[in-house]
C-alpha positions in Angstrom: 0.4 0.2 -0.3 1.4 3.6 -0.7 0.9 5.6 2.0 1.1 9.6 1.4 2.2 12.6 3.8 -0.2 14.2 5.1 -1.5 17.3 3.1 -2.3 20.8 4.2 -5.1 21.4 6.2 -7.4 24.0 7.7 -7.0 22.4 10.6 -3.1 21.5 10.5 -2.1 21.5 13.9 -4.2 18.3 14.3 -2.7 15.3 14.1 -5.2 13.3 11.5 -5.6 9.7 12.4 -5.9 9.3 8.3 -3.8 10.3 5.0 -5.0 12.5 2.9 -6.3 9.8 0.0 -8.3 7.7 2.5 -9.6 11.1 4.0 -10.2 12.3 0.5 -12.2 8.8 -0.6 -14.6 9.0 2.6 -15.4 12.5 1.6 -16.4 11.8 -2.2 -18.1 8.8 -0.7 -19.8 11.2 1.7 -20.5 13.3 -0.8 -21.9 10.8 -3.3 -24.0 9.4 0.0 -25.8 12.8 0.3 -26.5 13.1 -3.7 -28.4 9.6 -3.3 -30.5 11.0 -0.3 -31.2 14.5 -2.0 -32.1 12.8 -5.7 -34.4 10.5 -3.6 -36.0 12.9 -1.8 -36.8 15.6 -5.3 -37.8 12.0 -6.7 -40.2 11.8 -4.4 -42.0 15.3 -5.3 -43.7 13.7 -8.2 -42.9 16.1 -9.9 -42.5 16.1 -14.4 -38.3 15.7 -13.2 -38.2 12.9 -11.1 -37.0 9.7 -14.0 -34.6 12.5 -14.2 -33.6 13.2 -10.0 -33.7 8.8 -10.6 -31.4 8.7 -13.3 -29.2 11.1 -11.3 -29.9 9.3 -7.7 -28.7 5.9 -10.0 -25.0 7.5 -11.2 -24.2 8.1 -7.5 -25.1 4.8 -6.4 -22.4 3.1 -9.2 -19.9 6.1 -8.1 -20.4 5.7 -4.4 -19.9 1.5 -5.4 -16.8 2.7 -7.1 -15.5 4.7 -3.9 -16.0 2.0 -1.3 -14.8 -0.8 -3.3 -11.2 1.6 -3.6 -11.9 2.7 0.4 -12.2 -1.3 1.0 -9.2 -1.6 -1.1 -6.9 0.8 0.9 -8.1 -0.3 4.4 -7.0 -3.7 3.3 -11.1 -5.1 4.3 
């Protein structure tokens, strides 16, 4: 596994328990999960755009799965 050096973050004075790549994967996954939830709510509004939001949610689910696989691989799970 390739280890990276922590980047400078706004809270750089505190040591992080994870490296930047792991952090990035976690943050990206969190964003995807939040988007899935939001698109689901938008689709539930029952407007003419429901199918569009369902398509977006499906894309986000696919991306979330890819991120989860990458995170699992990174953590050796």
